C-alpha positions as CSV (number, residue, x, y, z in Angstrom):
1,M,-19.9,-11.2,-83.0
2,Q,-23.5,-10.1,-83.2
3,Q,-26.0,-9.9,-80.5
4,D,-29.3,-11.9,-81.3
5,S,-32.0,-9.6,-79.8
6,Q,-34.6,-12.4,-79.6
7,K,-32.6,-15.0,-77.6
8,G,-30.1,-12.6,-75.9
9,A,-27.3,-14.9,-77.0
10,L,-24.1,-14.1,-78.9
11,M,-24.2,-15.3,-82.5
12,A,-20.9,-16.0,-83.9
13,A,-20.1,-14.5,-87.2
14,I,-16.7,-14.1,-88.7
15,S,-16.0,-12.4,-91.9
16,R,-13.7,-13.3,-94.8
17,E,-11.6,-10.2,-94.0
18,E,-11.3,-11.5,-90.3
19,V,-10.1,-14.9,-91.6
20,A,-7.7,-13.2,-94.0
21,H,-6.4,-11.1,-90.9
22,L,-5.9,-14.3,-88.9
23,A,-4.2,-16.0,-91.7
24,R,-1.7,-13.1,-92.1
25,L,-1.1,-13.1,-88.3
26,S,-0.6,-16.9,-88.5
27,R,1.7,-16.5,-91.6
28,L,-0.5,-18.8,-93.5
29,A,-1.0,-18.4,-97.3
30,V,-4.7,-19.0,-98.1
31,T,-6.5,-18.8,-101.4
32,E,-9.7,-16.9,-102.0
33,E,-11.6,-20.3,-102.0
34,E,-10.1,-21.2,-98.6
35,L,-11.0,-17.9,-97.1
36,D,-14.7,-18.8,-97.8
37,T,-14.3,-22.3,-96.5
38,F,-12.4,-21.3,-93.4
39,A,-14.9,-18.5,-92.6
40,G,-17.7,-21.0,-92.7
41,Q,-15.8,-23.6,-90.5
42,L,-14.7,-20.9,-88.0
43,D,-18.2,-19.7,-87.8
44,T,-19.5,-23.2,-86.9
45,I,-16.8,-23.5,-84.3
46,L,-17.7,-20.1,-82.7
47,Q,-21.4,-20.9,-82.7
48,A,-20.5,-24.2,-80.8
49,V,-18.5,-22.4,-78.3
50,A,-21.4,-19.8,-77.8
51,Q,-23.7,-22.8,-77.1
52,V,-21.5,-24.2,-74.5
53,G,-21.4,-20.7,-72.9
54,E,-25.1,-20.6,-72.8
55,V,-25.2,-23.9,-70.9
56,A,-23.0,-22.7,-68.1
57,A,-25.1,-21.8,-65.1
58,A,-24.2,-19.4,-62.4
59,D,-25.0,-21.9,-59.8
60,I,-22.6,-24.5,-61.0
61,P,-19.1,-23.8,-59.7
62,P,-16.3,-24.2,-62.2
63,T,-14.2,-27.4,-61.8
64,S,-11.0,-28.9,-63.1
65,H,-12.4,-32.5,-63.4
66,S,-16.0,-33.9,-64.3
67,V,-15.9,-36.1,-61.2
68,P,-14.4,-35.5,-57.8
69,L,-10.9,-36.8,-57.4
70,T,-9.7,-37.9,-53.9
71,N,-6.4,-39.6,-52.9
72,V,-5.2,-39.7,-56.6
73,L,-1.5,-40.0,-55.4
74,R,0.1,-42.9,-53.9
75,E,2.9,-43.1,-51.3
76,D,6.3,-43.7,-52.7
77,V,7.4,-47.2,-51.8
78,V,10.9,-48.5,-52.5
79,V,10.7,-51.9,-54.1
80,P,13.5,-53.9,-55.4
81,G,14.3,-53.4,-59.0
82,L,16.0,-55.5,-61.5
83,T,19.6,-56.5,-61.2
84,P,21.9,-55.3,-64.1
85,A,22.1,-59.1,-65.1
86,E,18.3,-59.3,-65.1
87,A,17.8,-56.1,-67.1
88,L,20.3,-57.1,-69.7
89,S,19.2,-60.8,-69.9
90,G,17.0,-60.1,-73.0
91,A,19.4,-57.7,-74.8
92,P,20.8,-58.8,-78.1
93,D,24.2,-57.4,-77.0
94,A,25.7,-56.0,-73.6
95,E,29.0,-54.5,-72.8
96,E,30.1,-53.3,-69.4
97,Q,26.6,-53.7,-67.8
98,R,25.1,-51.5,-70.6
99,F,23.1,-52.2,-73.7
100,R,25.3,-52.3,-76.7
101,V,23.5,-50.7,-79.7
102,P,24.8,-50.0,-83.3
103,R,26.4,-46.6,-83.9
104,I,24.1,-44.1,-85.6
105,L,26.1,-41.0,-85.6
106,D,29.5,-40.2,-87.0
107,E,32.2,-39.5,-84.5
108,D,32.8,-36.0,-85.8
109,V,29.1,-35.0,-85.0
110,A,29.1,-32.8,-81.8
111,S,27.1,-34.1,-79.0
C-alpha cells in the first residue's frame, strides 16, 4: 500500500506479482490475463476497505450490531408437542411410531 501525501490516507495498490503470490498460496492456477483482471479487482476492493477505515471516527465506539439489542432471548417455556400419532398423521408410510422411508444405501455400506 502507498501513502497519499495530500490526503494522508492509505491508497490500496496491489501488483501482479502480489496477486501471483496470493494465487500460489491459495493453490490457484491463474493465467497472465487473470493476473491483470484480479489485480484490478483486488485494488478496487482494497480501496473500498480503505474508505471504510477513513469513515471510522475515534469518538464512535466499536459495536457488534448497528442498533442496540436488549432482551433478545426468551424464557424457555415447556409447551405440549405433537403426539406420535399427530406427527405421523401426514406421513405416507409409518412403522413402529417412526417415518418409514425407502432405503437409499446398500446394507454393506458402513454407517
